[in-house]
FIZA-121951 format. One line per field, with one value per residue (C-alpha): residue number from 1; x, y, z. Coordinates in steps of 0.25 Angstrom, whole numbers, padded with zeros to 4 digits. Example, Ala and Ser with C-alpha at 12.3 -4.5 7.8 and 13.67 -1.06 7.14 Angstrom:
<voses>
resi: [1;2]
c1: [0049;0055]
c2: [-0018;-0004]
c3: [0031;0029]
</voses>
This chain:
<voses>
resi: [1;2;3;4;5;6;7;8;9;10;11;12;13;14;15;16;17;18;19;20;21;22;23;24;25;26;27;28;29;30;31;32;33;34;35;36;37;38;39;40;41;42;43;44;45;46;47;48;49;50;51;52;53;54;55;56;57;58;59;60;61;62;63;64;65;66;67;68;69;70;71;72;73;74;75;76;77;78;79;80;81;82;83;84;85;86;87;88;89;90;91;92;93;94;95;96;97;98;99;100;101;102;103;104;105;106;107;108;109;110;111;112;113;114;115;116;117;118;119;120;121;122;123;124;125;126;127;128;129;130;131;132;133;134;135;136;137;138;139;140;141;142;143;144;145;146;147;148;149;150;151;152;153;154;155;156;157;158;159;160;161;162;163;164;165;166;167;168;169;170;171;172;173;174;175;176;177;178;179;180;181;182;183;184;185;186;187;188;189;190;191;192;193;194;195;196;197;198;199;200;201;202;203;204;205;206;207;208;209;210;211;212;213;214;215;216;217;218;219;220;221;222;223;224;225;226;227;228;229;230;231;232;233;234;235;236;237;238;239;240;241;242;243;244;245;246;247;248;249;250;251;252;253;254;255;256;257;258;259;260;261;262;263;264;265;266;267;268;269;270;271;272;273;274;275;276;277;278;279;280;281;282;283;284;285;286;287;288;289;290;291;292;293;294;295;296;297;298;299;300;301;302;303;304;305;306;307;308;309;310;311;312;313;314;315;316;317;318;319;320;321;322;323;324;325;326;327;328;329;330;331;332;333;334;335;336;337;338;339;340;341;342;343;344;345;346;347;348;349;350;351;352;353;354;355;356;357;358;359;360;361;362;363;364;365;366;367;368;369;370;371;372;373;374;375;376;377;378;379;380;381;382;383;384;385;386;387;388;389;390;391;392;393;394;395;396;397;398;399;400;401;402;403;404;405;406;407;408;409;410;411;412;413;414;415;416;417;418;419;420;421;422;423;424;425;426;427;428;429;430;431;432;433;434;435;436;437;438;439;440;441;442;443;444;445;446;447;448;449;450;451;452;453;454;455;456;457;458;459;460;461;462;463;464;465;466;467;468;469;470;471;472;473;474;475;476;477;478;479;480;481;482;483;484;485;486;487;488;489;490;491;492;493;494;495;496;497;498;499;500;501;502;503;504;505;506;507;508;509;510;511;512;513;514;515;516;517;518;519;520;521;522;523;524;525;526;527;528;529;530;531;532;533;534;535;536;537;538;539;540;541;542;543;544;545;546;547;548;549;550;551;552;553;554;555;556;557;558;559;560;561;562;563;564;565;566;567;568;569;570;571;572;573;574;575;576;577]
c1: [0024;0018;0031;0039;0030;0031;0046;0047;0038;0047;0059;0053;0049;0063;0068;0058;0063;0077;0074;0068;0080;0090;0086;0089;0077;0084;0084;0096;0089;0089;0103;0109;0101;0093;0103;0102;0091;0091;0095;0086;0092;0091;0077;0072;0080;0074;0059;0063;0067;0055;0046;0054;0052;0038;0026;0019;0029;0030;0040;0038;0046;0034;0040;0052;0059;0069;0080;0078;0075;0061;0051;0046;0034;0034;0021;0017;0004;0000;-0007;0005;-0004;0002;-0009;-0014;-0026;-0030;-0023;-0030;-0044;-0041;-0030;-0024;-0011;0000;0011;0024;0034;0048;0060;0054;0065;0075;0083;0070;0072;0064;0053;0062;0067;0055;0046;0056;0055;0040;0038;0048;0042;0028;0031;0039;0028;0034;0022;0008;0006;-0005;-0017;-0025;-0013;-0003;0010;0017;0030;0039;0053;0060;0053;0064;0074;0083;0084;0087;0098;0105;0109;0117;0119;0118;0105;0096;0103;0094;0091;0095;0098;0099;0114;0111;0099;0093;0091;0078;0078;0075;0084;0080;0081;0065;0059;0049;0040;0037;0034;0021;0012;0022;0029;0042;0049;0047;0046;0034;0028;0030;0024;0011;0011;0013;0002;-0008;-0004;-0005;-0015;-0011;-0021;-0009;0004;0016;0028;0040;0049;0058;0055;0063;0060;0060;0064;0054;0053;0045;0051;0039;0030;0018;0014;0000;-0006;-0013;-0027;-0035;-0029;-0031;-0046;-0059;-0061;-0048;-0040;-0048;-0045;-0030;-0030;-0039;-0036;-0024;-0014;-0019;-0018;-0004;0000;-0006;0000;0014;0012;0008;0022;0029;0031;0027;0023;0018;0014;0025;0032;0031;0041;0054;0065;0055;0050;0037;0030;0027;0017;0017;0007;0005;0012;0003;0007;0003;0003;0017;0020;0018;0007;0000;0001;-0005;-0016;-0022;-0026;-0032;-0020;-0017;-0003;0008;0022;0030;0041;0051;0059;0073;0081;0076;0086;0083;0080;0069;0063;0063;0056;0046;0042;0041;0031;0023;0021;0017;0007;0001;0000;-0008;-0017;-0020;-0023;-0033;-0039;-0038;-0052;-0055;-0043;-0048;-0062;-0058;-0048;-0059;-0069;-0059;-0058;-0073;-0074;-0065;-0074;-0086;-0078;-0079;-0067;-0053;-0043;-0030;-0022;-0021;-0016;-0016;-0029;-0026;-0039;-0035;-0023;-0018;-0010;0002;0008;0022;0035;0046;0059;0061;0067;0072;0080;0094;0106;0113;0128;0129;0121;0119;0104;0093;0092;0082;0087;0079;0082;0079;0081;0069;0057;0043;0029;0021;0007;0010;0001;0000;-0008;-0013;-0026;-0026;-0037;-0038;-0035;-0038;-0049;-0052;-0065;-0063;-0066;-0073;-0060;-0047;-0044;-0029;-0024;-0015;-0003;-0001;0004;0014;0001;-0006;0005;0004;-0011;-0009;0002;-0008;-0019;-0028;-0040;-0040;-0048;-0043;-0052;-0056;-0059;-0056;-0066;-0070;-0073;-0077;-0066;-0060;-0047;-0036;-0027;-0015;-0016;-0004;0006;0019;0031;0042;0055;0063;0062;0054;0055;0058;0047;0045;0031;0019;0010;0000;-0008;-0020;-0029;-0040;-0051;-0060;-0070;-0066;-0069;-0057;-0054;-0047;-0041;-0042;-0033;-0034;-0037;-0049;-0047;-0059;-0057;-0067;-0056;-0047;-0036;-0045;-0035;-0023;-0030;-0034;-0020;-0012;-0021;-0026;-0015;-0017;-0013;0000;0005;-0003;0004;0003;0011;0021;0024;0017;0010;0021;0020;0007;0014;0023;0017;0021;0017;0019;0019;0029;0026;0028;0018;0008;0007;-0001;-0010;-0012;-0017;-0027;-0032;-0035;-0043;-0050;-0054;-0057;-0059;-0045;-0040;-0047;-0041;-0027;-0029;-0034;-0022;-0012;-0019;-0019;-0006;0006;0016;0007;0006;0021;0024;0021;0024;0015;0004;0006;0007;-0006;-0013;-0008;-0014;-0027;-0027;-0030;-0015;-0012;-0010;-0020;-0010;-0003;-0006;-0018;-0018;-0019;-0028;-0043;-0054;-0068;-0077]
c2: [-0023;-0010;-0003;-0014;-0013;0002;0001;-0010;-0001;0010;0002;-0003;0011;0015;0003;0007;0021;0016;0008;0019;0028;0017;0014;0025;0026;0034;0025;0022;0030;0042;0041;0040;0053;0045;0037;0023;0012;0003;-0011;-0023;-0025;-0010;-0009;-0021;-0016;-0002;-0008;-0017;-0005;0003;-0009;-0009;0005;0008;0000;0004;-0004;-0019;-0027;-0041;-0052;-0058;-0068;-0073;-0067;-0074;-0067;-0075;-0063;-0060;-0050;-0039;-0031;-0018;-0013;0001;0002;0014;0004;-0005;-0017;-0027;-0037;-0036;-0043;-0031;-0020;-0024;-0022;-0008;-0001;-0001;-0007;-0001;-0012;-0006;-0014;-0010;-0016;-0025;-0020;-0016;-0007;0001;0004;0017;0011;0004;0017;0025;0015;0014;0029;0029;0019;0027;0040;0035;0029;0041;0050;0057;0052;0050;0036;0030;0027;0018;0012;0001;0001;-0012;-0012;-0023;-0016;-0023;-0034;-0039;-0042;-0050;-0039;-0029;-0037;-0038;-0023;-0016;-0002;-0005;-0013;-0001;0005;0016;0020;0032;0027;0021;0018;0003;-0006;-0020;-0028;-0029;-0045;-0052;-0063;-0072;-0061;-0059;-0046;-0046;-0036;-0047;-0058;-0055;-0065;-0076;-0075;-0082;-0076;-0077;-0061;-0062;-0073;-0065;-0052;-0060;-0064;-0049;-0044;-0053;-0051;-0035;-0034;-0020;-0010;-0002;-0008;0001;-0005;0004;0004;0012;0014;0015;0017;0032;0046;0056;0066;0058;0051;0043;0035;0026;0013;0009;-0004;-0003;0003;-0005;-0018;-0015;-0013;-0008;0003;0000;0002;0015;0020;0017;0025;0036;0039;0032;0036;0050;0052;0047;0056;0068;0065;0064;0077;0084;0079;0084;0070;0068;0054;0047;0034;0024;0027;0014;0016;0011;0018;0028;0041;0042;0053;0043;0037;0025;0015;0010;-0002;-0014;-0021;-0036;-0045;-0048;-0034;-0030;-0020;-0030;-0041;-0032;-0028;-0042;-0039;-0025;-0018;-0004;-0005;0004;0004;0016;0019;0029;0034;0027;0040;0049;0050;0039;0048;0055;0041;0036;0049;0048;0034;0038;0049;0040;0030;0041;0045;0031;0030;0043;0038;0025;0032;0041;0031;0018;0015;0017;0008;-0003;-0002;-0002;-0014;-0022;-0018;-0023;-0037;-0038;-0033;-0044;-0055;-0049;-0048;-0059;-0055;-0051;-0043;-0051;-0043;-0028;-0018;-0003;0004;0013;0020;0027;0034;0044;0057;0060;0073;0066;0072;0067;0070;0072;0059;0056;0046;0049;0041;0033;0036;0022;0013;0022;0019;0029;0030;0037;0049;0058;0073;0077;0091;0090;0087;0087;0085;0079;0072;0057;0046;0035;0023;0018;0011;-0004;-0013;-0028;-0036;-0050;-0053;-0066;-0071;-0073;-0088;-0093;-0100;-0106;-0121;-0123;-0138;-0140;-0144;-0129;-0126;-0115;-0107;-0111;-0106;-0092;-0092;-0096;-0085;-0075;-0080;-0085;-0092;-0107;-0119;-0134;-0144;-0154;-0165;-0168;-0160;-0158;-0144;-0137;-0126;-0117;-0122;-0114;-0119;-0111;-0109;-0100;-0091;-0083;-0085;-0075;-0078;-0072;-0075;-0065;-0066;-0080;-0084;-0085;-0079;-0082;-0072;-0071;-0083;-0088;-0098;-0108;-0108;-0121;-0127;-0140;-0150;-0153;-0161;-0154;-0161;-0161;-0150;-0141;-0127;-0119;-0104;-0095;-0081;-0074;-0069;-0057;-0064;-0065;-0056;-0064;-0077;-0071;-0065;-0077;-0089;-0084;-0088;-0075;-0066;-0058;-0063;-0076;-0089;-0094;-0082;-0084;-0099;-0106;-0115;-0118;-0133;-0133;-0127;-0139;-0151;-0163;-0174;-0175;-0184;-0192;-0188;-0202;-0208;-0196;-0195;-0208;-0204;-0191;-0197;-0206;-0194;-0186;-0198;-0199;-0184;-0179;-0165;-0165;-0169;-0157;-0147;-0153;-0151;-0137;-0133;-0139;-0131;-0118;-0119;-0121;-0122;-0133;-0140;-0140;-0145;-0160;-0159;-0148;-0156;-0168;-0159;-0152;-0165;-0170;-0158;-0160;-0175;-0181;-0184;-0169;-0166;-0158;-0151;-0144;-0129;-0132;-0120;-0127;-0117;-0118;-0109;-0111;-0102]
c3: [0360;0354;0356;0349;0337;0336;0337;0326;0317;0319;0316;0303;0299;0301;0293;0282;0282;0281;0269;0262;0265;0263;0248;0238;0229;0219;0206;0198;0187;0196;0202;0188;0184;0174;0167;0173;0176;0188;0187;0190;0204;0207;0202;0211;0223;0221;0221;0233;0241;0237;0242;0255;0257;0253;0256;0243;0235;0234;0226;0222;0214;0206;0196;0188;0176;0166;0173;0185;0193;0198;0192;0202;0203;0212;0217;0222;0229;0238;0247;0248;0244;0234;0233;0218;0221;0229;0221;0208;0215;0220;0211;0197;0194;0185;0181;0177;0169;0168;0161;0152;0143;0153;0144;0144;0159;0160;0168;0178;0183;0182;0190;0201;0203;0201;0212;0222;0219;0222;0235;0239;0236;0224;0215;0220;0225;0216;0225;0215;0207;0210;0203;0199;0192;0187;0190;0178;0170;0162;0173;0164;0154;0166;0171;0157;0159;0148;0141;0127;0122;0122;0110;0107;0122;0129;0143;0154;0155;0157;0156;0154;0141;0133;0133;0146;0153;0141;0131;0129;0127;0138;0131;0121;0131;0138;0131;0128;0141;0138;0150;0165;0165;0156;0165;0177;0171;0168;0183;0187;0177;0183;0197;0196;0186;0181;0176;0169;0164;0160;0153;0153;0140;0131;0117;0104;0089;0087;0092;0097;0108;0118;0130;0133;0124;0129;0123;0128;0125;0112;0116;0105;0110;0124;0119;0124;0134;0141;0128;0124;0139;0137;0124;0127;0142;0148;0136;0135;0150;0151;0139;0146;0160;0154;0146;0158;0164;0151;0146;0132;0128;0115;0111;0109;0096;0088;0077;0073;0065;0059;0064;0072;0064;0054;0064;0072;0078;0093;0097;0098;0111;0109;0121;0120;0125;0140;0137;0127;0138;0149;0139;0139;0154;0150;0157;0152;0147;0142;0139;0142;0130;0134;0122;0122;0117;0129;0141;0151;0162;0154;0150;0164;0169;0158;0162;0176;0172;0163;0174;0184;0174;0172;0187;0187;0176;0183;0196;0189;0179;0188;0190;0175;0171;0180;0175;0160;0163;0169;0158;0148;0154;0155;0140;0134;0140;0132;0119;0108;0100;0103;0094;0092;0082;0079;0069;0068;0066;0054;0055;0068;0074;0084;0080;0090;0091;0091;0096;0088;0081;0066;0061;0047;0039;0036;0030;0040;0041;0047;0037;0025;0026;0031;0046;0055;0062;0072;0075;0089;0085;0077;0087;0081;0085;0074;0073;0072;0068;0080;0076;0090;0086;0083;0077;0078;0066;0072;0082;0088;0094;0109;0113;0125;0129;0124;0126;0129;0129;0141;0134;0130;0144;0139;0136;0148;0157;0151;0153;0167;0169;0164;0174;0163;0168;0163;0165;0163;0156;0167;0156;0142;0134;0119;0115;0103;0101;0091;0085;0078;0067;0063;0049;0047;0055;0053;0062;0065;0059;0070;0085;0093;0108;0108;0098;0083;0084;0075;0068;0057;0062;0055;0060;0056;0067;0068;0078;0083;0094;0102;0115;0126;0138;0153;0157;0144;0147;0144;0145;0144;0138;0147;0157;0159;0151;0139;0131;0135;0130;0117;0114;0117;0113;0100;0090;0081;0093;0090;0104;0105;0111;0096;0091;0102;0098;0109;0100;0090;0091;0084;0072;0069;0063;0071;0061;0046;0035;0026;0011;0006;0016;0016;0001;-0001;0011;0005;-0008;-0001;0007;-0006;-0011;0002;0002;-0012;-0007;-0002;-0016;-0022;-0011;-0014;-0029;-0027;-0018;-0028;-0040;-0033;-0024;-0033;-0022;-0016;-0029;-0030;-0016;-0014;0001;0003;-0004;0005;0017;0013;0012;0025;0032;0026;0032;0046;0047;0049;0064;0070;0080;0069;0069;0078;0088;0102;0109;0106;0108;0114;0108]
</voses>
């Protein structure tokens, strides 16, 4: 029996060795001398072969995408343990997202080589860090392969399209979650609980000498000691490590059709974006933005080196990262206010020694207008003002809890997806709550990612007694998801559910009046309430447009009466202070 077991083991070992030898782990990028990127099918087959050949790698189909094909995660762990309930107790997790915009394919190829080189011993195997990658997040866009839609980009020869299978830009969908891709990403995020998140992209906007730029989540918005640590330690450490490898890097050059030396500000990643969304769980997030005009081979190699450097930093600083993340969760439970809107802090800035090219406006031979032209024969290094400090322009008091009527199941579904702790009322209950009435708002005139979003929202806040019913939800804010709750449920948030049209039914008045009937009742109302008559006369005196508009006068009186419906402009989520 013992001999049979030994023989079986030898056969299995031989078969395993044959698997490794059978699959050529040279990537499409390498075999093409750096001019091509792997297709979706090639990418998944590559990781499946790695997982078959090396026990440290595991590939898993974890959820749906709009394309009909699954989303995968590929995990690399030296211990060959893929139970994240155990992993999160002992190690740090880096989550790498690739192909959110499949035309920006640099990370797809770089991560394939990175995983291979680690398990084959060309790079040190991380001992206290686990890597998780989404090989290609926008599967539908990857399948829509072409060679023309990245008009400004220097390679690869063919690539995927920015829109997904339903033509959504997935890097605007993390809060509203219109797509199956975004819903699966939420599942992945809470499954792996990353300490560090890297989203690989390619930039546009200006010409300069750098191949690599970084777009870390805005440090003031990340907040507290964790935000300061990102700004003062992680970012400089990455820049230093890359400089030692002869890779220059600069912050993301946030300009469009103007020269960078005029100065630029840090990009503010609100929660619609991947790094803005992961920030809500105190994850250190960054986008890699390679420069579109650099050769594809150079861009992929730079992305590879940057990810190597972030692994080294996480290995070196792992305990500190874990400590600060945990402290951030605890810190938010003690705060009384939350910053909801931000603007550039003009009192602070950073000076970059920026490596650019001289650019100037010249007459266009095509249009006759002025056009921007860079001269690569005139490189320079100049001090450039970088505005990378933000300050809150609106803060809200953090409530004890939010009350959500059960009819708003579309909101409740997303809270459940994001593993929010919620309790259902066991009986009808009268509560003293804070109520919001929508006073005014502006709405986009053009569609944006399937929505006509709202902004410039102003509110009237009152204390009311309201009856809630058995099955309605009470959501206490003292939980790890506090930031997600505030950002989505406070209507003045830039990416709140209100801003994304989740509550538009309250903006439409359902009942009205017939003028010929209401006028007689309105006259009786003014007789019954003399103060209303005074207010009415004053408004006609000081508001000429109102005085000249008979219908506006009748409508105003209707809205002052008991006949005006309470649901109109009544925000349906309530605060328990």
